[in-house]
C-alpha positions as CSV (number, residue, x, y, z in Angstrom):
1,M,-7.0,-1.0,-2.5
2,T,-10.6,-0.2,-2.2
3,V,-11.7,3.3,-2.9
4,N,-15.1,4.5,-1.6
5,G,-16.7,7.7,-2.7
6,S,-19.5,8.9,-5.1
7,N,-20.2,9.5,-8.7
8,F,-17.8,6.8,-10.0
9,D,-18.5,5.4,-13.5
10,S,-17.2,2.4,-15.4
11,N,-14.4,4.5,-16.8
12,S,-13.2,5.9,-13.5
13,I,-9.4,5.6,-12.8
14,V,-7.7,5.7,-9.4
15,R,-4.5,7.7,-9.4
16,W,-1.7,6.9,-6.8
17,N,0.6,9.9,-6.4
18,G,-0.4,11.1,-9.8
19,S,0.0,7.8,-11.7
20,N,-2.9,5.8,-13.0
21,R,-3.5,2.4,-11.4
22,T,-5.4,-0.6,-12.9
23,T,-8.9,0.1,-11.7
24,T,-12.0,-2.1,-11.5
25,Y,-15.4,-0.5,-11.3
26,V,-17.5,-2.1,-8.6
27,S,-20.3,0.5,-8.2
28,V,-21.1,4.1,-8.4
29,T,-19.7,4.4,-4.9
30,Q,-16.8,1.9,-5.0
31,L,-13.7,1.1,-7.1
32,K,-10.9,-1.5,-6.6
33,A,-7.4,-0.5,-7.7
34,A,-4.1,-2.4,-8.0
35,T,-1.2,-1.1,-6.0
36,L,2.4,-1.9,-7.0
37,A,5.1,-3.2,-4.8
38,T,7.0,0.0,-5.6
39,D,4.2,2.2,-4.2
40,L,5.3,1.7,-0.6
41,V,9.1,1.5,-0.8
42,T,9.9,4.8,0.8
43,A,8.4,6.6,3.8
44,D,6.3,9.4,2.4
45,T,2.7,10.6,2.0
46,F,0.9,9.7,-1.2
47,P,-2.2,11.5,-2.6
48,V,-4.9,9.3,-4.0
49,T,-7.5,10.7,-6.4
50,V,-10.1,9.5,-8.9
51,V,-10.8,10.8,-12.4
52,N,-13.6,10.2,-14.8
53,P,-11.9,10.5,-18.2
54,A,-15.0,10.5,-20.4
55,P,-16.4,13.0,-20.3
56,P,-13.5,14.6,-18.6
57,V,-14.3,15.2,-15.0
58,G,-11.8,15.4,-12.1
59,P,-9.6,14.8,-10.5
60,S,-11.4,14.4,-7.3
61,N,-10.2,15.9,-4.1
62,A,-7.1,14.1,-2.9
63,L,-6.8,11.9,0.2
64,T,-3.4,11.0,1.4
65,I,-1.9,7.8,2.6
66,T,1.1,8.0,4.9
67,D,3.6,5.2,4.7
68,N,5.9,5.2,7.7
69,N,7.9,2.3,6.3
70,P,9.4,1.4,9.7
71,A,12.7,-0.5,9.8
72,P,12.4,-4.1,11.0
73,A,13.3,-4.7,14.6
74,L,14.6,-7.7,16.5
75,T,13.5,-7.9,20.2
76,S,15.1,-11.0,21.5
77,I,17.4,-14.0,20.7
78,A,17.3,-17.4,22.3
79,P,19.5,-18.9,23.4
80,N,21.6,-15.8,24.1
81,S,24.8,-17.9,24.5
82,I,26.2,-21.3,23.5
83,T,29.4,-23.3,23.9
84,A,31.6,-23.2,20.8
85,G,31.8,-26.7,19.3
86,G,28.8,-27.9,21.4
87,S,25.8,-29.8,20.1
88,A,23.4,-28.6,17.5
89,F,20.8,-26.1,18.6
90,T,17.9,-24.0,17.3
91,L,18.5,-20.3,17.2
92,T,15.3,-18.2,17.6
93,L,15.2,-14.5,16.7
94,N,12.0,-12.5,17.6
């Protein structure tokens, strides 16, 4: 994820839901942080903050990311019927 703000330094750390993430300093106004596959498994809201650990400053104000985690949906099937024992066919699910 890209985090834009101000007063970042080379030691700044992005926190996702209170847990530190591997953070790359880009500039005083931008950081890049790794997200984990487990970060968006459940629908919820997650606060994101930044801390400057040395000298200790922070955490910043939190912004929240909302993960709706919608269930997959199928909208159509083709063909919608076949003859048992008939010839080979391609089944398409959308």
